[in-house]
C-alpha positions as CSV (number, residue, x, y, z in Angstrom):
1,M,109.7,90.1,101.0
2,P,107.3,90.4,103.7
3,L,103.6,90.9,102.4
4,V,100.9,92.7,105.0
5,D,96.5,92.5,104.1
6,V,95.7,96.2,103.5
7,S,92.0,95.5,102.5
8,P,89.8,92.3,102.1
9,G,91.8,90.5,99.0
10,V,94.8,93.2,98.7
11,S,98.2,92.5,99.7
12,L,101.3,94.2,99.4
13,A,104.9,93.3,99.2
14,H,106.8,95.7,101.0
15,E,110.3,96.8,102.3
16,T,111.4,99.2,105.1
17,F,115.1,100.9,105.8
18,G,116.4,102.8,108.4
19,D,115.3,103.1,112.3
20,P,111.2,102.7,112.5
21,R,111.7,105.6,115.4
22,D,112.5,107.8,112.6
23,A,110.0,109.8,110.1
24,P,108.4,107.7,108.2
25,V,108.9,108.1,104.4
26,L,106.4,106.4,102.1
27,L,108.0,105.8,98.5
28,V,104.9,105.2,95.5
29,M,106.3,103.9,92.6
30,G,104.7,104.3,88.9
31,F,103.2,102.6,86.1
32,G,104.2,99.3,85.8
33,A,107.3,99.6,87.9
34,Q,108.0,97.3,90.8
35,M,109.5,98.9,93.9
36,I,112.9,98.2,93.0
37,A,112.7,100.9,90.7
38,W,113.2,102.9,93.8
39,H,117.1,101.9,94.2
40,E,118.1,100.2,96.8
41,D,121.1,102.6,97.6
42,L,119.0,105.4,97.2
43,C,116.3,104.2,99.8
44,R,119.5,103.3,102.4
45,A,120.9,106.8,101.7
46,L,117.8,108.4,102.6
47,A,117.8,106.1,105.5
48,D,120.8,107.3,106.7
49,R,120.0,111.1,106.9
50,G,117.0,110.0,109.5
51,R,114.1,108.9,107.6
52,Y,112.2,105.4,107.8
53,V,111.9,104.8,104.4
54,I,109.4,102.5,103.1
55,R,108.6,101.3,99.9
56,Y,106.3,98.7,98.2
57,D,105.0,97.1,95.2
58,N,101.8,98.6,93.9
59,R,98.7,96.2,93.4
60,D,99.3,94.8,89.8
61,C,102.5,94.8,90.2
62,G,105.8,92.9,91.7
63,L,104.9,90.6,94.6
64,S,101.7,92.1,95.2
65,T,98.0,90.9,94.9
66,K,97.3,90.7,91.2
67,F,94.1,90.9,89.7
68,D,93.7,87.7,87.4
69,E,90.1,87.5,87.6
70,H,89.6,91.2,85.5
71,P,91.7,90.6,82.3
72,V,92.0,93.9,80.3
73,D,92.0,94.0,76.4
74,M,94.1,96.9,75.7
75,G,92.4,97.1,72.3
76,R,89.2,97.4,73.4
77,F,90.0,99.8,76.4
78,I,91.5,102.5,74.2
79,A,88.9,102.1,71.8
80,A,86.3,102.4,74.2
81,V,87.9,105.3,75.8
82,S,88.8,107.1,72.4
83,S,85.4,106.9,71.1
84,G,83.9,108.5,74.4
85,D,82.1,105.3,75.6
86,L,83.0,105.5,79.2
87,P,80.5,103.4,80.6
88,S,82.4,100.3,78.4
89,A,85.6,101.8,79.8
90,L,84.4,101.7,83.5
91,A,83.4,98.3,83.3
92,M,86.6,96.6,82.3
93,V,88.9,98.3,84.8
94,P,88.1,96.9,88.3
95,Y,89.9,100.0,90.2
96,R,90.8,103.2,90.4
97,L,93.8,105.5,91.6
98,Q,91.6,105.9,95.0
99,D,91.9,102.2,95.7
100,M,96.0,102.3,95.2
101,A,95.8,105.2,97.2
102,D,94.1,103.1,99.8
103,D,96.7,100.5,99.2
104,G,99.1,102.7,100.3
105,L,97.5,104.0,103.3
106,G,96.3,100.6,104.5
107,L,100.1,99.5,104.4
108,L,100.8,102.7,106.6
109,T,97.9,101.2,109.0
110,A,99.4,97.7,109.0
111,L,102.9,99.0,109.8
112,G,101.5,101.1,112.9
113,I,102.1,104.3,111.3
114,E,99.6,106.9,111.7
115,R,101.2,109.8,109.5
116,A,103.7,109.9,106.8
117,H,105.7,111.7,104.6
118,V,104.3,110.3,100.9
119,V,106.9,110.8,98.1
120,G,105.5,109.3,94.5
121,A,106.9,109.1,91.0
122,S,105.1,109.3,87.9
123,M,101.7,107.5,88.2
124,G,103.0,106.9,91.9
125,G,102.8,110.7,92.1
126,M,99.3,110.8,91.2
127,I,98.2,108.1,93.6
128,A,100.3,110.0,96.1
129,Q,98.7,113.3,95.3
130,T,95.3,110.9,95.7
131,M,96.6,110.3,99.3
132,A,96.7,113.7,100.5
133,I,93.5,115.2,98.8
134,S,91.7,112.2,100.6
135,H,93.1,111.8,103.9
136,P,95.3,114.6,104.2
137,E,95.6,114.1,107.7
138,R,97.8,110.7,107.2
139,V,100.1,112.9,105.0
140,L,102.8,115.2,106.7
141,T,104.3,116.3,103.5
142,L,103.4,115.4,99.8
143,T,106.3,115.0,97.2
144,S,105.3,114.9,93.5
145,M,108.0,113.8,91.4
146,M,107.9,113.5,87.5
147,S,103.8,113.6,87.9
148,S,101.0,115.4,86.7
149,T,97.5,116.5,87.8
150,G,95.3,114.0,85.1
151,E,94.4,117.0,82.9
152,G,94.9,116.1,79.2
153,A,96.2,119.6,78.5
154,Y,99.3,119.2,80.7
155,G,102.2,116.6,81.0
156,Q,101.8,114.8,78.0
157,P,104.8,112.7,76.2
158,T,106.4,112.7,72.8
159,P,105.2,110.7,70.8
160,E,108.2,109.3,70.4
161,A,107.9,108.5,74.4
162,Q,104.2,107.1,73.8
163,A,105.0,104.8,71.1
164,V,107.7,103.3,73.4
165,L,105.9,103.1,76.4
166,F,102.7,101.2,74.6
167,S,105.2,99.3,72.5
168,P,104.8,95.3,73.6
169,K,107.7,94.1,75.3
170,P,109.3,90.8,74.0
171,A,107.9,87.8,76.3
172,D,111.3,86.1,76.8
173,R,113.8,87.5,79.2
174,E,116.9,88.3,76.8
175,G,114.6,90.2,74.6
176,Y,112.9,91.8,77.7
177,V,116.2,93.2,79.0
178,A,117.4,94.3,75.5
179,A,114.0,96.2,75.0
180,A,115.1,98.5,78.1
181,D,117.3,100.6,75.6
182,R,114.2,101.9,74.4
183,E,113.5,103.9,77.3
184,L,116.6,106.0,76.4
185,V,113.9,108.1,74.9
186,W,112.7,109.6,78.2
187,A,115.9,109.2,80.2
188,S,118.2,111.8,81.2
189,K,120.1,113.0,77.9
190,R,123.4,113.5,79.9
191,Y,123.2,110.6,82.4
192,G,120.9,108.0,80.2
193,D,122.5,104.7,81.0
194,V,121.7,101.5,79.0
195,A,123.8,99.5,81.7
196,A,121.4,100.5,84.1
197,L,118.6,100.0,82.4
198,R,119.0,96.4,81.7
199,E,120.2,95.9,85.2
200,L,116.4,97.1,86.2
201,A,115.1,95.2,83.4
202,A,116.5,92.0,84.7
203,L,115.7,92.4,88.0
204,S,112.1,92.9,87.2
205,Y,111.8,90.4,85.1
206,D,113.4,87.6,87.6
207,R,111.4,88.9,90.6
208,S,108.2,89.3,88.8
209,H,107.0,89.2,84.9
210,Y,103.6,90.2,84.6
211,P,102.5,92.3,82.2
212,A,99.0,91.9,82.7
213,G,98.8,94.1,85.1
214,I,99.7,97.3,83.1
215,G,96.5,97.6,81.4
216,R,94.5,97.5,84.6
217,Q,96.9,100.1,86.0
218,L,96.6,102.4,82.8
219,G,92.9,102.5,83.2
220,A,92.9,103.6,86.7
221,M,95.0,106.7,85.6
222,I,93.0,107.5,82.5
223,L,89.5,106.8,84.4
224,S,90.3,108.6,87.6
225,G,90.5,112.0,85.8
226,S,91.2,115.3,86.6
227,R,92.3,116.2,90.4
228,A,92.9,119.9,89.5
229,D,89.9,121.0,91.7
230,A,90.7,118.8,94.4
231,L,94.5,120.0,94.3
232,R,93.3,123.6,94.9
233,E,91.7,122.6,98.0
234,L,95.1,121.0,99.5
235,R,96.6,122.4,102.6
236,V,99.4,119.6,102.8
237,P,103.0,121.0,102.4
238,T,104.0,120.1,98.8
239,L,107.1,119.6,97.0
240,V,106.9,119.2,93.2
241,L,109.9,117.8,91.6
242,H,110.1,117.2,88.0
243,G,113.3,117.0,85.3
244,L,113.2,119.3,82.7
245,D,114.2,116.3,80.1
246,D,111.2,114.4,80.9
247,T,109.7,113.4,77.4
248,L,107.5,110.7,79.1
249,I,105.8,113.4,81.3
250,D,106.0,116.9,80.4
251,P,107.5,119.4,82.7
252,S,104.4,121.3,82.0
253,G,102.8,118.8,84.4
254,G,104.9,119.5,87.0
255,R,104.3,123.1,86.6
256,R,101.0,122.7,86.6
257,T,100.6,120.4,90.2
258,A,102.4,123.5,91.7
259,D,100.8,126.1,90.4
260,L,97.2,124.4,91.8
261,V,98.3,123.5,95.4
262,P,98.6,126.7,97.6
263,G,101.9,127.0,98.5
264,A,103.6,124.3,96.7
265,E,107.4,124.4,95.8
266,L,108.6,123.7,92.6
267,R,112.1,122.8,91.4
268,L,112.6,122.1,87.9
269,I,115.8,119.9,87.8
270,P,118.2,120.2,84.6
271,D,119.7,117.3,83.1
272,M,117.2,115.0,84.6
273,G,114.4,113.0,82.7
274,H,112.0,110.6,83.8
275,D,114.1,108.6,86.0
276,R,116.9,109.2,88.7
277,P,119.9,109.3,87.3
278,R,122.3,108.4,90.3
279,A,124.5,111.5,89.4
280,L,121.4,113.6,90.7
281,W,120.9,111.6,93.8
282,P,122.7,114.4,96.2
283,Q,120.1,116.7,94.6
284,L,117.3,114.6,95.3
285,L,118.2,113.8,98.7
286,D,118.7,117.3,99.9
287,A,115.5,118.2,98.4
288,L,113.9,115.5,100.0
289,E,115.5,115.9,103.5
290,H,114.8,119.7,103.8
291,H,111.3,119.1,102.8
292,T,110.3,116.3,105.2
293,S,112.2,118.2,107.8
């Protein structure tokens, strides 16, 4: 898997699909998930529609740079945020979403790409929004998928989904893979697939099991704050995709994003949760192909 330097001290693992002469589409993955969560078959299907597809591991995940020198005690961090002790919380986390957005843009630069269509899912949607806000001249179109605006009143998880998100996973491979069953709580009710969840968990564990990065990524999300004011000023063509079954980021997060961005298109997808079930790929691919034309 190629590694490229995107800034001093940060290298990103990435993979490309399709013809570099086609329109580039940068896929940005979410919280704690490696780039392989963008299924290879989905990437190839999008490339077959005339797109040059790029997927990559965010910092602190997969095969990209890890920030081991900045351990985050999740208990202390959450306690500091809950008590309003923001100086202590800020001191614990070494980067923000803006740094992660700069990583993605740095990857495009390293690949010789001046402008790209940017598609982000979940935390990746937040990163993609930040790319478009900070460097609109480099973003041809924005697609924010199953994401939100950083405002506490929108896109909140159900208690059950939040409990699963913050539950530590077993350290051993067998236990880690079995624990993937819990993620059915936010998967599509109609298409939830335990076998697919376990397959991705096994591939992720074998490729790079790295739970230490989760705390830093979570901190980056929480401490980056609201993007509402900046989204109101955004003039990048924007598509918002959100599943109506999503219990991890409530569909209100997608609705709010589309309400804020001038001219944004909102597509609420029945039978989709906080996942991308294969049965819905044709619908997602059609939406992406149309938006990135």
